DSSP file (Angstrom, degrees, kcal/mol; ACC not computed):
  #  RESIDUE AA STRUCTURE BP1 BP2  ACC     N-H-->O    O-->H-N    N-H-->O    O-->H-N    TCO  KAPPA ALPHA  PHI   PSI    X-CA   Y-CA   Z-CA
    1    1 A M              0   0    0      0, 0.0     3,-0.0     0, 0.0     0, 0.0   0.000 360.0 360.0 360.0 132.2   -1.8   -0.4  -33.4
    2    2 A I        +     0   0    0      1,-0.1     2,-0.4     2,-0.0    70,-0.0   0.855 360.0  45.1 -76.5 -36.4    1.6    0.0  -31.7
    3    3 A L  S    S-     0   0    0     69,-0.1     2,-0.1     4,-0.0    -1,-0.1  -0.870  72.6-140.1-112.7 139.8    0.8   -2.1  -28.7
    4    4 A N     >  -     0   0    0     -2,-0.4     4,-2.5     1,-0.1     5,-0.2  -0.467  41.9 -96.0 -83.4 172.5   -0.9   -5.5  -28.4
    5    5 A Q  H  > S+     0   0    0      1,-0.2     4,-2.7     2,-0.2     5,-0.2   0.891 123.0  49.6 -62.7 -43.5   -3.4   -5.9  -25.5
    6    6 A P  H  > S+     0   0    0      0, 0.0     4,-2.1     0, 0.0    -1,-0.2   0.899 112.8  48.6 -63.1 -36.8   -0.9   -7.6  -23.1
    7    7 A Q  H  > S+     0   0    0      2,-0.2     4,-2.1     1,-0.2    -2,-0.2   0.926 112.3  48.5 -64.7 -44.0    1.6   -4.9  -23.7
    8    8 A K  H  X S+     0   0    0     -4,-2.5     4,-2.5     1,-0.2    -1,-0.2   0.912 110.5  50.9 -62.0 -42.9   -1.0   -2.2  -23.2
    9    9 A Q  H  X S+     0   0    0     -4,-2.7     4,-2.5     1,-0.2    -1,-0.2   0.884 107.8  53.6 -63.4 -38.4   -2.1   -3.9  -20.0
   10   10 A S  H  X S+     0   0    0     -4,-2.1     4,-2.4     2,-0.2    -1,-0.2   0.910 110.0  47.1 -61.8 -42.8    1.5   -4.0  -18.7
   11   11 A I  H  X S+     0   0    0     -4,-2.1     4,-2.8     2,-0.2     5,-0.2   0.914 110.9  52.2 -64.8 -42.7    1.8   -0.3  -19.3
   12   12 A I  H  X S+     0   0    0     -4,-2.5     4,-2.3     1,-0.2    -2,-0.2   0.933 111.7  45.8 -59.5 -47.0   -1.5    0.4  -17.5
   13   13 A I  H  X S+     0   0    0     -4,-2.5     4,-2.5     2,-0.2    -1,-0.2   0.922 113.2  49.7 -63.9 -44.0   -0.4   -1.6  -14.5
   14   14 A T  H  X S+     0   0    0     -4,-2.4     4,-2.5     1,-0.2    -2,-0.2   0.912 112.6  47.0 -62.1 -43.3    3.0    0.0  -14.4
   15   15 A L  H  X S+     0   0    0     -4,-2.8     4,-2.8     2,-0.2    -1,-0.2   0.877 111.2  52.0 -67.0 -36.6    1.5    3.5  -14.6
   16   16 A R  H  X S+     0   0    0     -4,-2.3     4,-2.4    -5,-0.2    -2,-0.2   0.923 111.5  46.0 -65.4 -43.8   -1.0    2.7  -11.9
   17   17 A I  H  X S+     0   0    0     -4,-2.5     4,-2.4     2,-0.2     5,-0.2   0.925 113.7  49.9 -63.3 -44.0    1.7    1.5   -9.6
   18   18 A T  H  X S+     0   0    0     -4,-2.5     4,-2.4     1,-0.2    -2,-0.2   0.932 111.7  47.7 -60.4 -46.7    3.8    4.6  -10.4
   19   19 A E  H  X S+     0   0    0     -4,-2.8     4,-2.7     1,-0.2    -1,-0.2   0.899 110.3  52.7 -63.1 -40.1    0.9    6.9   -9.8
   20   20 A T  H  X S+     0   0    0     -4,-2.4     4,-2.4     2,-0.2    -1,-0.2   0.926 110.7  46.5 -60.9 -45.8    0.1    5.2   -6.5
   21   21 A F  H  X S+     0   0    0     -4,-2.4     4,-2.4     2,-0.2    -1,-0.2   0.887 112.0  51.3 -65.4 -38.5    3.7    5.5   -5.2
   22   22 A L  H  X S+     0   0    0     -4,-2.4     4,-2.6     2,-0.2    -2,-0.2   0.921 109.9  49.8 -63.3 -42.9    3.7    9.2   -6.3
   23   23 A D  H  X S+     0   0    0     -4,-2.7     4,-2.5     1,-0.2    -2,-0.2   0.920 111.6  48.3 -60.9 -43.9    0.4    9.8   -4.4
   24   24 A E  H  X S+     0   0    0     -4,-2.4     4,-2.2     1,-0.2    -1,-0.2   0.886 111.4  50.4 -65.1 -38.0    1.8    8.1   -1.3
   25   25 A T  H  X S+     0   0    0     -4,-2.4     4,-2.3     2,-0.2    -2,-0.2   0.913 110.2  49.8 -65.3 -42.1    5.0   10.2   -1.6
   26   26 A E  H  X S+     0   0    0     -4,-2.6     4,-2.4     2,-0.2    -2,-0.2   0.915 110.5  49.7 -63.2 -42.7    3.0   13.4   -1.9
   27   27 A R  H  X S+     0   0    0     -4,-2.5     4,-2.8     1,-0.2    -1,-0.2   0.905 110.1  51.6 -61.9 -40.4    0.9   12.5    1.1
   28   28 A L  H  < S+     0   0    0     -4,-2.2    -1,-0.2     1,-0.2    -2,-0.2   0.902 111.9  46.1 -62.9 -41.3    4.1   11.8    3.1
   29   29 A I  H  < S+     0   0    0     -4,-2.3    -1,-0.2     1,-0.2    -2,-0.2   0.889 122.8  35.4 -67.1 -39.4    5.5   15.2    2.1
   30   30 A K  H  < S+     0   0    0     -4,-2.4    -2,-0.2    -5,-0.2    -1,-0.2   0.705  94.0 104.6 -90.7 -21.5    2.3   17.0    2.9
   31   31 A E  S  < S-     0   0    0     -4,-2.8     2,-0.6    -5,-0.2    -3,-0.0  -0.172  81.5-101.2 -70.0 156.3    1.0   15.1    5.9
   32   32 A D    >   -     0   0    0      1,-0.2     3,-1.5     2,-0.1    -1,-0.1  -0.641  28.0-153.6 -72.8 115.7    1.1   16.3    9.5
   33   33 A K  T 3  S+     0   0    0     -2,-0.6     9,-0.3     1,-0.3    -1,-0.2   0.526  85.7  74.8 -74.2  -4.1    4.1   14.5   11.0
   34   34 A T  T 3   +     0   0    0      2,-0.1    -1,-0.3     7,-0.1    -2,-0.1   0.451  65.7 126.7 -87.5   0.7    2.6   14.8   14.4
   35   35 A D    <   -     0   0    0     -3,-1.5     2,-0.6     1,-0.1     7,-0.2  -0.269  68.8-111.5 -54.3 143.8    0.0   12.1   13.6
   36   36 A F        +     0   0    0      5,-0.1     2,-0.3     2,-0.0    -1,-0.1  -0.710  41.7 173.9 -85.5 121.2    0.1    9.3   16.2
   37   37 A H        -     0   0    0     -2,-0.6     5,-0.0     3,-0.2     0, 0.0  -0.931  22.8-152.8-122.2 151.2    1.4    6.0   15.0
   38   38 A I  S    S+     0   0    0     -2,-0.3    -1,-0.1     1,-0.1     3,-0.1   0.911  90.1  27.0 -90.2 -49.2    2.1    3.0   17.1
   39   39 A M  S    S+     0   0    0      1,-0.1     2,-0.3     0, 0.0    -1,-0.1   0.417 125.3  27.1-102.0   0.7    4.8    1.1   15.3
   40   40 A Y        -     0   0    0      2,-0.0     2,-0.4     0, 0.0    -3,-0.2  -0.992  55.6-161.6-156.5 156.4    6.5    3.9   13.4
   41   41 A K        -     0   0    0     -2,-0.3     2,-0.3    -5,-0.1    -7,-0.1  -0.999  19.2-132.9-138.4 138.7    7.2    7.6   13.6
   42   42 A Y        -     0   0    0     -2,-0.4     2,-0.4    -9,-0.3    -5,-0.0  -0.674  13.0-161.2 -87.4 144.0    8.2    9.9   10.9
   43   43 A T        -     0   0    0     -2,-0.3     2,-0.5     2,-0.0    -2,-0.0  -0.972   6.6-166.3-117.5 143.2   11.0   12.3   11.3
   44   44 A D        +     0   0    0     -2,-0.4   -11,-0.0     1,-0.1    -2,-0.0  -0.880  27.4 154.8-137.1 103.8   11.2   15.2    8.9
   45   45 A D        +     0   0    0     -2,-0.5     2,-0.2     2,-0.0    -1,-0.1   0.077  40.9 127.9-109.4  21.5   14.3   17.4    8.6
   46   46 A T        -     0   0    0      1,-0.1     2,-0.1     2,-0.0    -2,-0.0  -0.476  57.0-123.2 -80.4 150.2   13.5   18.4    5.0
   47   47 A S     >  -     0   0    0     -2,-0.2     4,-2.4     1,-0.1     5,-0.2  -0.452  21.7-113.1 -85.5 162.3   13.4   22.0    4.0
   48   48 A K  H  > S+     0   0    0      1,-0.2     4,-2.9     2,-0.2     5,-0.2   0.876 119.7  56.1 -60.2 -37.7   10.4   23.7    2.4
   49   49 A E  H  > S+     0   0    0      2,-0.2     4,-2.2     1,-0.2    -1,-0.2   0.912 107.4  48.1 -62.2 -42.9   12.5   24.1   -0.7
   50   50 A Y  H  > S+     0   0    0      2,-0.2     4,-2.6     1,-0.2    -2,-0.2   0.951 113.3  46.9 -61.7 -49.4   13.0   20.3   -0.8
   51   51 A R  H  X S+     0   0    0     -4,-2.4     4,-2.5     1,-0.2    -2,-0.2   0.907 112.3  50.2 -61.0 -42.6    9.3   19.6   -0.3
   52   52 A D  H  X S+     0   0    0     -4,-2.9     4,-2.3     1,-0.2    -1,-0.2   0.890 110.8  50.0 -62.5 -39.2    8.3   22.1   -2.9
   53   53 A K  H  X S+     0   0    0     -4,-2.2     4,-2.7    -5,-0.2    -2,-0.2   0.917 110.2  49.6 -66.1 -43.5   10.8   20.5   -5.4
   54   54 A I  H  X S+     0   0    0     -4,-2.6     4,-2.7     2,-0.2    -2,-0.2   0.938 112.0  47.7 -61.2 -47.1    9.5   17.0   -4.7
   55   55 A I  H  X S+     0   0    0     -4,-2.5     4,-2.3     1,-0.2    -1,-0.2   0.905 112.1  50.7 -61.2 -41.5    5.8   18.2   -5.2
   56   56 A N  H  X S+     0   0    0     -4,-2.3     4,-1.8     2,-0.2    -1,-0.2   0.922 111.7  47.0 -61.8 -44.7    6.8   20.0   -8.4
   57   57 A D  H  X S+     0   0    0     -4,-2.7     4,-2.3     2,-0.2    -2,-0.2   0.888 109.6  53.8 -65.8 -38.9    8.6   16.9   -9.7
   58   58 A I  H  X S+     0   0    0     -4,-2.7     4,-2.2     1,-0.2    -1,-0.2   0.918 107.9  50.7 -60.4 -43.0    5.6   14.7   -8.8
   59   59 A N  H  X S+     0   0    0     -4,-2.3     4,-1.7     1,-0.2    -1,-0.2   0.874 108.6  51.7 -63.7 -36.7    3.3   17.0  -10.8
   60   60 A K  H  X S+     0   0    0     -4,-1.8     4,-1.8     2,-0.2    -1,-0.2   0.898 108.3  52.1 -64.6 -39.8    5.7   16.7  -13.8
   61   61 A C  H  X S+     0   0    0     -4,-2.3     4,-2.6     1,-0.2    -2,-0.2   0.903 106.6  53.5 -61.4 -41.2    5.5   12.9  -13.5
   62   62 A R  H  X S+     0   0    0     -4,-2.2     4,-2.7     1,-0.2    -1,-0.2   0.874 104.9  54.3 -63.2 -36.8    1.7   13.1  -13.5
   63   63 A V  H  X S+     0   0    0     -4,-1.7     4,-2.2     2,-0.2    -1,-0.2   0.926 110.3  46.6 -61.4 -44.1    1.8   15.1  -16.7
   64   64 A I  H  X S+     0   0    0     -4,-1.8     4,-2.7     2,-0.2    -2,-0.2   0.917 111.6  50.9 -65.6 -42.7    3.9   12.4  -18.4
   65   65 A I  H  X S+     0   0    0     -4,-2.6     4,-2.8     1,-0.2    -2,-0.2   0.928 111.2  48.3 -59.1 -44.9    1.6    9.6  -17.0
   66   66 A K  H  X S+     0   0    0     -4,-2.7     4,-2.5     2,-0.2     5,-0.2   0.883 110.2  52.4 -64.2 -38.0   -1.4   11.5  -18.4
   67   67 A T  H  X S+     0   0    0     -4,-2.2     4,-3.1     2,-0.2     5,-0.2   0.938 111.7  45.2 -62.6 -47.0    0.4   11.9  -21.8
   68   68 A I  H  X S+     0   0    0     -4,-2.7     4,-2.4     2,-0.2     6,-0.2   0.926 112.2  52.9 -62.7 -43.9    1.1    8.2  -22.0
   69   69 A K  H  <>S+     0   0    0     -4,-2.8     5,-2.7    -5,-0.2    -2,-0.2   0.930 116.1  38.9 -55.9 -47.8   -2.4    7.4  -20.9
   70   70 A N  H ><5S+     0   0    0     -4,-2.5     3,-0.9     3,-0.2    -2,-0.2   0.913 115.1  51.4 -71.8 -43.0   -3.9    9.5  -23.7
   71   71 A Q  H 3<5S+     0   0    0     -4,-3.1    -2,-0.2     1,-0.2    -1,-0.2   0.865 120.5  34.0 -64.5 -36.7   -1.4    8.7  -26.4
   72   72 A F  T 3<5S-     0   0    0     -4,-2.4    -1,-0.2    -5,-0.2    -2,-0.2   0.231 108.7-120.0-106.2  13.8   -1.8    4.9  -25.9
   73   73 A Q  T < 5 +     0   0    0     -3,-0.9     2,-0.5     1,-0.2    -3,-0.2   0.906  46.3 175.6  50.0  53.2   -5.5    5.1  -25.1
   74   74 A C      < -     0   0    0     -5,-2.7     2,-0.3    -6,-0.2    -1,-0.2  -0.756  24.0-133.7 -89.8 131.0   -5.1    3.5  -21.6
   75   75 A D        -     0   0    0     -2,-0.5     2,-0.3     1,-0.0    -5,-0.0  -0.632  15.2-122.8 -84.7 141.1   -8.2    3.3  -19.6
   76   76 A A        -     0   0    0     -2,-0.3     2,-0.3     1,-0.1    -1,-0.0  -0.629  30.7-117.2 -77.0 140.0   -8.2    4.4  -15.9
   77   77 A E        -     0   0    0     -2,-0.3     2,-0.6   -65,-0.1    -1,-0.1  -0.616  16.8-131.4 -79.6 135.7   -9.4    1.6  -13.6
   78   78 A I        -     0   0    0     -2,-0.3    -1,-0.0     1,-0.0     0, 0.0  -0.796  27.7-170.5 -84.5 120.2  -12.5    2.3  -11.6
   79   79 A M        -     0   0    0     -2,-0.6     2,-0.1     4,-0.0     5,-0.0  -0.834  12.2-150.1-121.6  93.2  -11.5    1.3   -8.0
   80   80 A P    >>  -     0   0    0      0, 0.0     4,-2.0     0, 0.0     3,-0.7  -0.407  20.3-128.9 -60.6 132.6  -14.4    1.2   -5.6
   81   81 A I  H 3> S+     0   0    0      1,-0.3     4,-2.8     2,-0.2     5,-0.2   0.877 106.6  55.2 -54.8 -43.7  -13.0    2.1   -2.1
   82   82 A P  H 3> S+     0   0    0      0, 0.0     4,-2.6     0, 0.0    -1,-0.3   0.891 108.1  50.3 -58.8 -36.0  -14.5   -1.0   -0.4
   83   83 A K  H <> S+     0   0    0     -3,-0.7     4,-2.2     2,-0.2    -2,-0.2   0.908 111.2  47.9 -66.1 -41.9  -12.8   -3.2   -3.0
   84   84 A V  H  X S+     0   0    0     -4,-2.0     4,-2.5     2,-0.2     5,-0.2   0.931 113.2  48.1 -63.2 -46.3   -9.5   -1.5   -2.3
   85   85 A I  H  X S+     0   0    0     -4,-2.8     4,-2.7     1,-0.2     5,-0.3   0.939 112.1  48.7 -60.3 -48.4   -9.9   -1.8    1.4
   86   86 A A  H  X S+     0   0    0     -4,-2.6     4,-2.0    -5,-0.2    -1,-0.2   0.892 112.4  49.2 -60.9 -40.3  -10.9   -5.5    1.2
   87   87 A G  H  X S+     0   0    0     -4,-2.2     4,-1.7     2,-0.2    -1,-0.2   0.928 113.6  44.5 -65.6 -45.6   -7.9   -6.3   -1.0
   88   88 A R  H  X S+     0   0    0     -4,-2.5     4,-2.0     1,-0.2    -2,-0.2   0.924 115.8  46.3 -65.7 -44.2   -5.4   -4.5    1.2
   89   89 A L  H  X S+     0   0    0     -4,-2.7     4,-2.4    -5,-0.2    -1,-0.2   0.818 107.2  57.8 -72.7 -28.9   -6.7   -6.0    4.4
   90   90 A S  H  X S+     0   0    0     -4,-2.0     4,-1.8    -5,-0.3    -1,-0.2   0.908 107.6  48.8 -62.8 -41.0   -6.9   -9.5    2.9
   91   91 A Y  H  X S+     0   0    0     -4,-1.7     4,-2.1     1,-0.2    -2,-0.2   0.929 110.9  49.5 -62.5 -45.3   -3.2   -9.2    2.2
   92   92 A L  H  X S+     0   0    0     -4,-2.0     4,-2.8     1,-0.2     5,-0.2   0.883 105.7  57.6 -61.5 -37.9   -2.6   -8.1    5.8
   93   93 A W  H  X S+     0   0    0     -4,-2.4     4,-2.3     1,-0.2    -1,-0.2   0.920 107.7  47.4 -57.8 -44.4   -4.6  -11.0    7.1
   94   94 A E  H  X S+     0   0    0     -4,-1.8     4,-1.8     2,-0.2    -1,-0.2   0.891 110.4  51.9 -65.1 -39.9   -2.2  -13.4    5.3
   95   95 A V  H  < S+     0   0    0     -4,-2.1    -2,-0.2     1,-0.2    -1,-0.2   0.921 110.8  48.1 -61.9 -44.0    0.8  -11.5    6.7
   96   96 A L  H >< S+     0   0    0     -4,-2.8     3,-1.8     1,-0.2     4,-0.5   0.903 107.6  55.0 -64.3 -40.9   -0.6  -11.8   10.2
   97   97 A E  H >< S+     0   0    0     -4,-2.3     3,-1.1     1,-0.3    -1,-0.2   0.887 105.8  53.2 -57.9 -38.9   -1.3  -15.5    9.7
   98   98 A D  T 3< S+     0   0    0     -4,-1.8    -1,-0.3     1,-0.2    -2,-0.2   0.459 102.5  60.5 -76.6   0.1    2.4  -16.0    8.7
   99   99 A T  T <  S+     0   0    0     -3,-1.8    -1,-0.2    -4,-0.2    -2,-0.2   0.474  77.1 115.2-104.0  -5.9    3.4  -14.3   12.0
  100  100 A K  S X> S-     0   0    0     -3,-1.1     4,-1.3    -4,-0.5     3,-1.3  -0.209  83.6-100.7 -63.7 159.9    1.8  -16.8   14.3
  101  101 A S  H 3> S+     0   0    0      1,-0.3     4,-0.5     2,-0.2     3,-0.3   0.831 119.8  55.7 -55.5 -40.4    4.1  -18.9   16.5
  102  102 A D  H 34 S+     0   0    0      1,-0.2     3,-0.5     2,-0.2    -1,-0.3   0.824 109.9  47.4 -65.5 -28.2    4.0  -22.0   14.4
  103  103 A K  H X4 S+     0   0    0     -3,-1.3     3,-1.3    -6,-0.2    -1,-0.2   0.733  99.0  68.2 -82.0 -23.4    5.2  -20.0   11.3
  104  104 A L  H >< S+     0   0    0     -4,-1.3     3,-2.3    -3,-0.3     4,-0.2   0.623  76.3  86.7 -71.6 -10.9    8.0  -18.3   13.3
  105  105 A K  G >< S+     0   0    0     -4,-0.5     3,-1.7    -3,-0.5    -1,-0.3   0.781  73.7  70.9 -58.9 -25.9    9.7  -21.7   13.6
  106  106 A R  G <  S+     0   0    0     -3,-1.3    -1,-0.3     1,-0.3    -2,-0.1   0.675  98.8  49.3 -66.3 -13.3   11.4  -20.9   10.2
  107  107 A Y  G <  S-     0   0    0     -3,-2.3    -1,-0.3     1,-0.4     2,-0.2   0.369 128.3 -72.9-104.2   2.6   13.4  -18.3   12.1
  108  108 A G  S <  S-     0   0    0     -3,-1.7    -1,-0.4    -4,-0.2     0, 0.0  -0.759  80.3 -17.3 133.9 179.5   14.5  -20.6   14.9
  109  109 A D        -     0   0    0     -2,-0.2     2,-0.5    -3,-0.1    -3,-0.0  -0.260  60.9-142.0 -57.7 140.0   13.2  -22.3   18.0
  110  110 A V        -     0   0    0     -8,-0.0     2,-0.1     2,-0.0    -1,-0.1  -0.917  14.5-120.0-111.3 129.5   10.0  -20.9   19.3
  111  111 A N    >   -     0   0    0     -2,-0.5     3,-1.5     1,-0.1     4,-0.5  -0.442  20.9-130.8 -63.2 134.3    9.2  -20.5   23.0
  112  112 A N  T >> S+     0   0    0      1,-0.3     3,-0.9     2,-0.2     4,-0.6   0.805 104.5  63.4 -59.7 -30.9    6.1  -22.6   23.9
  113  113 A A  H 3> S+     0   0    0      1,-0.2     4,-1.9     2,-0.2     3,-0.4   0.724  86.8  73.7 -67.6 -20.3    4.6  -19.6   25.8
  114  114 A L  H <>>S+     0   0    0     -3,-1.5     4,-2.8     1,-0.2     5,-1.2   0.876  88.4  58.9 -62.7 -36.4    4.5  -17.6   22.5
  115  115 A K  H <45S+     0   0    0     -3,-0.9    -1,-0.2    -4,-0.5    -2,-0.2   0.874 112.2  40.1 -60.3 -36.9    1.6  -19.7   21.3
  116  116 A D  H  <5S+     0   0    0     -4,-0.6    -1,-0.2    -3,-0.4    -2,-0.2   0.758 124.7  36.5 -83.4 -26.0   -0.5  -18.6   24.3
  117  117 A K  H  <5S+     0   0    0     -4,-1.9     4,-0.5     3,-0.1    -2,-0.2   0.882 127.1  26.3 -95.5 -44.2    0.6  -15.0   24.4
  118  118 A L  T  X5S+     0   0    0     -4,-2.8     4,-2.4    -5,-0.2     3,-0.5   0.918 112.2  59.6 -88.3 -48.3    1.0  -13.9   20.7
  119  119 A D  H  ><S+     0   0    0     -5,-1.2     4,-3.0     1,-0.2     5,-0.2   0.862 102.8  51.5 -56.6 -43.2   -1.3  -16.1   18.8
  120  120 A P  H  > S+     0   0    0      0, 0.0     4,-2.2     0, 0.0    -1,-0.2   0.889 111.7  48.6 -62.2 -35.9   -4.6  -15.1   20.5
  121  121 A L  H  > S+     0   0    0     -3,-0.5     4,-2.5    -4,-0.5    -2,-0.2   0.920 113.5  46.1 -68.1 -42.6   -3.7  -11.4   20.0
  122  122 A L  H  X S+     0   0    0     -4,-2.4     4,-2.9     2,-0.2     5,-0.2   0.909 112.0  51.7 -64.6 -40.9   -3.0  -12.0   16.3
  123  123 A T  H  X S+     0   0    0     -4,-3.0     4,-2.3    -5,-0.2    -2,-0.2   0.906 110.3  49.1 -61.7 -41.7   -6.2  -14.1   16.0
  124  124 A N  H  X S+     0   0    0     -4,-2.2     4,-2.1     2,-0.2    -2,-0.2   0.933 112.5  47.5 -62.1 -46.9   -8.1  -11.2   17.5
  125  125 A L  H  X S+     0   0    0     -4,-2.5     4,-2.3     1,-0.2    -2,-0.2   0.909 111.9  50.1 -61.5 -42.4   -6.5   -8.7   15.1
  126  126 A M  H  X S+     0   0    0     -4,-2.9     4,-2.6     1,-0.2    -1,-0.2   0.874 108.0  54.1 -64.6 -36.9   -7.2  -11.0   12.2
  127  127 A G  H  X S+     0   0    0     -4,-2.3     4,-2.1     2,-0.2    -1,-0.2   0.908 108.6  48.4 -63.3 -41.6  -10.9  -11.4   13.2
  128  128 A L  H  X S+     0   0    0     -4,-2.1     4,-2.2     2,-0.2    -2,-0.2   0.907 111.3  50.2 -65.0 -41.2  -11.2   -7.6   13.3
  129  129 A L  H  X S+     0   0    0     -4,-2.3     4,-2.8     1,-0.2    -2,-0.2   0.909 108.8  52.9 -61.7 -40.8   -9.6   -7.4    9.8
  130  130 A S  H  X S+     0   0    0     -4,-2.6     4,-2.9     1,-0.2    -2,-0.2   0.891 106.9  52.6 -61.4 -39.0  -12.1  -10.1    8.6
  131  131 A D  H  X S+     0   0    0     -4,-2.1     4,-2.4     2,-0.2    -1,-0.2   0.930 110.9  46.4 -61.4 -45.0  -15.0   -8.0    9.9
  132  132 A I  H  X S+     0   0    0     -4,-2.2     4,-1.3     2,-0.2    -2,-0.2   0.912 112.4  50.7 -63.9 -41.7  -13.8   -5.0    8.0
  133  133 A I  H >X S+     0   0    0     -4,-2.8     3,-0.5     1,-0.2     4,-0.5   0.938 111.1  48.5 -60.7 -46.5  -13.2   -7.1    4.9
  134  134 A D  H >< S+     0   0    0     -4,-2.9     3,-1.1     1,-0.2    -1,-0.2   0.897 110.4  50.9 -61.1 -40.2  -16.8   -8.5    5.2
  135  135 A E  H 3< S+     0   0    0     -4,-2.4    -1,-0.2     1,-0.2    -2,-0.2   0.747 107.1  56.4 -68.0 -22.5  -18.2   -5.0    5.7
  136  136 A S  H <<        0   0    0     -4,-1.3    -1,-0.2    -3,-0.5    -2,-0.2   0.526 360.0 360.0 -88.0  -6.1  -16.3   -3.9    2.5
  137  137 A R    <<        0   0    0     -3,-1.1    -1,-0.2    -4,-0.5    -2,-0.2   0.454 360.0 360.0 -94.6 360.0  -17.9   -6.5    0.3
């Protein structure tokens, strides 16, 4: 065997991350840029030729990933969607917790009114995320 189990696991994780980023890039290239987003907006001045080239290169990357997977007998992870959702939203919950007024002190003095104005909104948002996480388990 060329790889020991920890080495193989490292390759599996790296390929999974690579594939995930490629998938996200492909969605970005293909998605309708008129979707309504609140905190960000995409601008797209790319040409059709550019987009076609990117998609073509992504497909070539997938061929290489599949070759490595097969050559080194790497198993694909079964990822139930509720588990993925719960994991991502749990991370977001922690990020939001670190955005509350008492945590913002690390960036400088915090206005006292912030605790009454920001924290309840963040707490509400975190509660909704918790509901989704609970529903995903």
